[in-house]
Residue, then its C-alpha position, 0 to 999 in steps of 0.5 A: m231578431k229584427l226580422n222576427i219582430s217585423m213579422f210579429r208586428k205585421l201579423l198583429l196589425l193584420l188583425v185589424m183588417v178582418c173586415s176592411f173594405t175597398i170601395t172604388q169608383a171610376q175616376e180619371k186616374v189610378v194612384s198608388g203608393t206605400v204608407t210607412d211608420a215614421n219610427d221604423g220605416m215599415g209598411i203599415p197594413g190597414v191604413s184607411v185611404v179615403v178621397k176627401g168628401t166622398t165615400t171612395g176609399t180603400s185600405t193598405d195591404f200587408d206591406g202598406h201598399f195601396s191603390i185607388s182611383a182619384e181625380a187630380s183635383s181631389t185630396l187623399v186622407f190617410s188615417f189609422i188608430g195611433y197615428k196622426s192623420q195626413e191629407i195629401a193633394v193628388g195633383d199630377q202625382t200617381n205614386f205616393n210615399i206616405v210617412l205616418s208619425t205616432n199620435t201621442e195626443n192621448l198622452s198629452e190630453v189635459v186632465v183636471i186636478g185640484y186647482g189646475q190642469v196637467k197633461k196626462e203624461d205629467a200626472t204623478g198621482s192616481v188620477i182617472a178621467i172619464k169623458s162623456d163618450d164613455f158614460n153608461k147609457g140608458s135612463i139615467s137621472s142621477p149623475q153617479e149612474l154614469l160612472t158605475g163599473k167604469m173605474p177600478g176602486v170606485t164602487i157605486t151602489s144605487g139606493g134602490g129603484a126609486p125615481g132619482s135615488g141617490s147612490t153610495i160612492r166608495i173610493r178604495g173602501g171606507s176610511s172611517l167608522f162613525a164619520s162620513n165615508d163619502p168622497l168630496i164632490i166638486i162641480d166646476g170648481v165648487p166643493v158641495s156639501s155632503d149633507a143631504v137636501s131635505g125633500m131630495r133623494n140625491p143632492l147630485n140630481t142638481i146636475n142634468p147628466n146630459d150637461i156633464e163633460t167629464f168625471t175626474v176621480l182623484k184617488d191617492a193622497s198625492a192627488t187629493a191632499i190639495y183638498g186637505s181635511r175633506a179628501s180622505n175618501g177621494v175627490i170627484l171633479v165634475t166638469t160640465k160642457k162648454g162652448k168653443k171659441g169660434q164655434v158657429l151656433k149648434v143646437n142639439y136635442s136629446g130625448n128618450v122614453s123608457v118603460n120600467t118593468i119589475a125585474k124580480q119579486i120576492n117569492l111568497l106563499n100563495t093562499e093554497e100554500l099558506g093554508e098548508a102551512i096553517q094546517q101544519y102549525y095551526p090546524a085549528k085556525v084553517d077556517l080563518l083563511g079567506t077565499e081570495n088569492t091576492d098577489w100583493q106585490k102585483e098590486i103595489f108594483e106596476t110597469s111605468i113610463s118615463h121620459d127625458h128631454n134636453i136641448n142645448f145651444s152652443g157657439s161663440e159670439y163677440n169672442t165669448p163661447y157660450r152654452v145654454s141647456i134646458g132639461y126636463t125629466d119625468q120619471e115614474g117609479i115601479l112602486k105606485t105613487s112614486n114619481l120625480e119631475r125635474y126641470t134643469g137649466a145651465l149656462t156657461l160663458n167663457p169670454s176672454f179679454f186683453e188678448n187672452h190675458l184675462k179669461v172669465n168662466i161663468n157657470a150657473k145651474g138651476l134646478y126645480i124638482k117635484n117629488r112624490f115619495a111612495d111609502t116604502g113600508a108598503i113593500g114590507n106590508a105586501l110581503a106580510f099581508d094575508p093573500s086570502r084577503p081582497v084589496k077592498s071590501e064591500d063590508s060596511k065596516y070598511d067604509k070609513y077606511g075607504n073600503y080598504y081591507t083592514y085587520f080587525n079583532g072583533d069590532v076593533r081594528d088590530v093596530l099591531a097587524p100589517t097595514n093594507p099596502l095599497a092604502l099606504l100608497n093611496q091614502k098617504s101623500n108625501t111630496s116635496e119641492v126643491k129649488r137649487f142654484i149653483g153658480n160661480t165666476q172664475l177670473d184667470y189673469k195672466f200678467h202682462f209683465l210676467p206671462e208665466l204668472r197667473a192669478n185665479l179668483n173663484v167666487a161661488y154660491d150654492y143655494s137650496k130651498s125645499e119644502g115638503d108635506v106628508i098628508e095622511d087621509a082622514e080615511a087612513a086606518w092607521t090615523e084612527s087614533n087622531n079621531g079620524n081626522g088624518s094628519r099633516k106634517a110639513y117641513s122646510q129647509e134653506k141652505k147656503n154654501e158660499l166660497v171664495e178662493f184665490y191662488l197664484n200659479y207660476k209656470k216656467d220652462f228652464d230649457q238650459f237646465d232641462s227643467k220645468i216648474d209649476l207652482v201654486g199657492g192660494y187661500s180658500w174660505q167656505h161658509f156653510w149655513r143651514e136652517d130647518a123647520n118642522s111643523a106637525t099636526t095630530t089632527f087634520d081637517q080643512s084648516f090644517e090645524k098646526s102645532p107650533a113649528s120647531q126651527s133650528g139653524t146651524e153653520n160652519y166655516l172652513v179656512s184653508f191655505f194651500g200650495r203645490m210644486n210640480y217639478t219636471f227634469k228632462d221630461r222624464y223625472l217628475l216631482t210633486f209636493t203639496l201642503r194644505q192647512d185647514g182650519s175648521s170651526r167644528f173643532s176647538k181653537d186648540n185642535r182647529w188647524g190641521l196640516f196635510p202634506s203629500a209628495a209624489f214622484a213619477w218616472r217616464m221610463n219609456e223616455e230612457l234610451f235603454l227602453k227606446k229600442f222597444e218599438k212597441l212600447s209607447n208609454l211606461k211610467l212609474r208613480l210613487g205617492y205619499g200623503v196625509t188627508g183629513q176628515q171633518e164630516i164627523g156626524q156630530g153637527d157643527y159644534p161637536y166640541q161644545g156642550i149642548y143642552n136639550i129641553g126635555n118633553d112633557q114626559a121628562r118634567y120635575q115638580f117644584g111645589d105645584t109647578y112642573y118644569n121641563t128638564i134640560r139635559p146635556s148631550a155627550y161631547d168631547e171638547h178635545i175632538k179633532w180631525e181623523e187623519t188618513t195616510t196613504y202610500n201608493i205605487g202605480l205603473d201606467f203602460g201603453f203598447f202599439n201606439n197606445r192601442l193597448n194601455g192601462s195601469v196598475d196601482a197598489y196602495k195602503r191607507k192608515t187612518k188614525d184618531l178614528i172618530n168612534l162611538i165608545d162606552v165611557p164610565a158611568g157618570s162621565n159626561l152624564k152619558n155612557r157613550i160618546v163620540t171621540n177620537i180613538g182607534s185606527l183602521e187600515n185599507e190595502g188594495l190593488e187596482i188594474a185598468l186595461n183598455g184595448i182597441i181590437i179592430a179599427n178600420d173603415d168599416w169596423n171598430w171595436e174597443l174593450n175595457a176592463n178593470a179590477a180592484y181588490n180591497k182588504n179592510e181591517i180595524t187595528k184599534l178601537t180602545d186605549s186599553n186591552d180589555p179582554n171582555f170588550k168584543g167591539v161596537f155593535t151595529g147593523g140594526i135589523s127588522g125583527g125583535t127589539g134592538n137587534n144588531i147583526q154586525i160588529n166593529s171589532t179589532g182585527h176584523t173588517t168593518n161591519a162584519f156579521y156577528v152571529y151564531q154558528q148554525m148546526y145542521d142535520v144529516n140531510g143538510k137541514p138547519l136545526e132550529g135553535v141548535y148552535v155551536d157552543r163556541n165557548n164550551d160553557g154548556q149554554i148558548t148565549l148572545e154574549g158568549d157564543r156568537y162569532i164573526y162570520q163574513k162581511p158585506s164588502a166584496d174582496w174583488t170588484f170588476g168592470f167590463g165594457s165593450n164598444l163595437g161599431y160597424k159602419k153606421w151601427t154601434l153596439s155597446m155594453n157594460a157589466r160588473l162582477s163582485l166577488g166575496n160580498y155577503v148579505y144578511n137576508n133580513i127579509e127571510s129571517d123576519k118573514g121566514h118562520f111560521e110562528g105568528v102566521v096566525s096571531s093571538l088575535n086570529n089574524i093571518t100574515n104571510r111568509v116567504a116561500d123559502a121558509n119551507d126550506a129551513k122550516f123554522f117555527t120561531a125566529q132565528y135572527h142571529s143564525d149564520y144561516f141567513i148570511q148568504n153569499a151575494s157575489f154577482f155578475k150583472l149585465d148593467n146595460v146594452t145599447l144598440g144605435y144607428d147613425l142616420g147621418k145628415v137628413c133634411q137637406d143636410k140640416l139635421n144629423i140624427y142618431l137613434y138608439t135603444t137601451v136595456q138596463n139591468v139586463f140580468t143578474i147571475t147570483d146564488y143569493k136567495g133574495l131580491d137583489p144581491e147588490i145591497f150597500g151595508g149588507i142588510d137586505n130588508n124592505i128595499y125598493p127593487r131596481p127596475r128593468t128598463f127598456l129605452l128608445g132615444v134620439n140625438v139630433n144635431f141641427 
């Protein structure tokens, strides 16, 4: 049996020698020897043997033997993946016996957790860290894009193709219905607010992606519970790059230029096809068609050019490591007039004093951003506007509109018809300027008289100020009601986030008891303040006559006490207990405090004697976790438990005598509202084989949310409203996550690493009301374009969140849908919204997969990343709203266009609630492909240059009929398409 294992091992390791090489140069003597494994004494094939400082090298053969020419004064370097490298001086020897020991560095890697760090091998919770080397490549302005597809159970959906778009992040599905499902994001120890910054699509754009060192995602409650009331949806820890102690000055420049193109457009009817439809349905109106054949999508979209630059300086002076970076991004959108211009700066200082007993971390990040937001309504209007009409007309009646073609009813403009898409873009300016600063100072003191005890103080400040203007030209047709003077709306916002945290950390090894203990106890205080101001005008002239500004301010506080104990016995058995108590000003004094405990156990099984005989097993750790986390981002402002009274407008007045008074109306509220609580159970297994050349993890979890924040109906007269947000209901998530990484080839010429991940999640609402009302179907949601007040989704007990709620379409013998013919599901002889709709499919995927490949050959590198989503469905609102022929010619004799897929269904009237429009949106996407070449040292070895080219959004394979199957929320209407990007970049080290 021993012989069979040995042969198997040699055959496996021999695979890495497929493209190994031998470079020899004439030297003074030939030296030879054998390289063996320290564990089993067997020869290791494929070990790289290089004469240090030269390109002279070879590899060991099948039995670990090598031979190489070298001078007596030279040094040989022995290296192989999974083993510690060795350097041996040649001297007078001609024969060497080299023993390589296993490299467990990757297991001993330190990962960031809440209020501290832990060795990867000692982590008890579900924690995944992604380093900068593994980030997605390409034209990336939003930090979230670096992570897309990289982690199981972490789904990131971009908000579209607009410059600087934000992304929706979901970790293990959503834990709430009405409250926020966003994870808590902590940047260098500063928890940032989930509230948006006015005039800024994505609050994370504060950070230049080039400055990020690692993302660490805490997924299960045993890892997240240290953050208590904000951790139900997971925690993302962002760590930025820093200088290193003793490092000489290094200067790095990275830059790229990219071309953004249209990946796909909606298939619309051209003038000829539209004429055929009018001939069929409105034969008397064919003469209304014009003579042009305008492609309105082509008119509003364009190929754009963007560029990004970042320069940073890092080093160490006077025992103070430092890093300074400056970044500039100019991103042009493919929708005309959309643009993002961003300036970023970052500074980190990490001095230490008193023989490293006092360590200081200073972080400062600044941002100045200028946005030009294109009116995305132009996309919807481009789909509807008559293709037989020109963009501009020389007819004098269009002069006052800037010559843009406009629909008329006789001599009067048709206010109900679509607006000229180009006019919406060019005659409207929606701009903003945002300034933001995030900074903190962290003092970490190791007591002189008790070095096992540390005190940590973190003081942070997050400040933003934004201003924006929406200006509509006097010639804009849609402002004609303002006496042809156009309009202007201005807004501003100021936000502050202040943080003070203090904790003590005690670490002690008790060798006599084979034990280690790590204790943390601390206090946190955080204050959020925001003030918004808006001023609007109904007329626009040179003086910008303004109406009075409205101004509102709000604030909330969060005070917390937290503690954690990590206990290790015999380096094999690991226990973690965490407790956090949060007090939030968002709740009344009776419900203000919440207690959030967690516990976890890990067993490093590979350290047991009965497993040590398995030579190929390098890591096997079982993890069990339990914990409770909370939710305070309930979407009802900072005073949800208090009654708020609003002054009505001039249409809501009451007369006393001859005087009219504005009414004051109360808003609905629940004075007993409190935290949502999510309990999570997790079991995980981390594994590694062949010195961790093959490694991964498997996790299974179950999450239960109670006291669900929900919008429910209340009896008439209660609280003067018939709907109220309160704690009622529960939901569950359960799932499976798998991550796998493998080094396929590793030698002097070739290296190839593959990684893959998969995640399954099932979501179910288990309770929505306190009573079992048989007539209660659920809470309707998912508003759609078309009609008035139409919803296409429902939250219902026993089903997934935001499930589609539709009629069951019937078809003819040829498979064509029958217009207005649906299944009478309650058999009452009639089709009604109340009685015959049913729950059909859902927007969330059953399975998501991520794939990555990094292939290197000498100085060339080729990397790619892809994703697969299975079981997600989308309501094609573009087709349902613009896929029927009624209204192609309006009662005012104006023509609107339709999508070409309308010819498939041939509906005449709108069928908004038909399940025909619920379409399978499973997809496979190749997100990016990057080819790079390392020029090495040039300019007398003063520069090191790396060149690369990237394609983003390479292709999508899907059966979905719409523009893009990746739609968060599952309703596809009027989206800004994601561009296909071609990029050329350079990285230079000085």
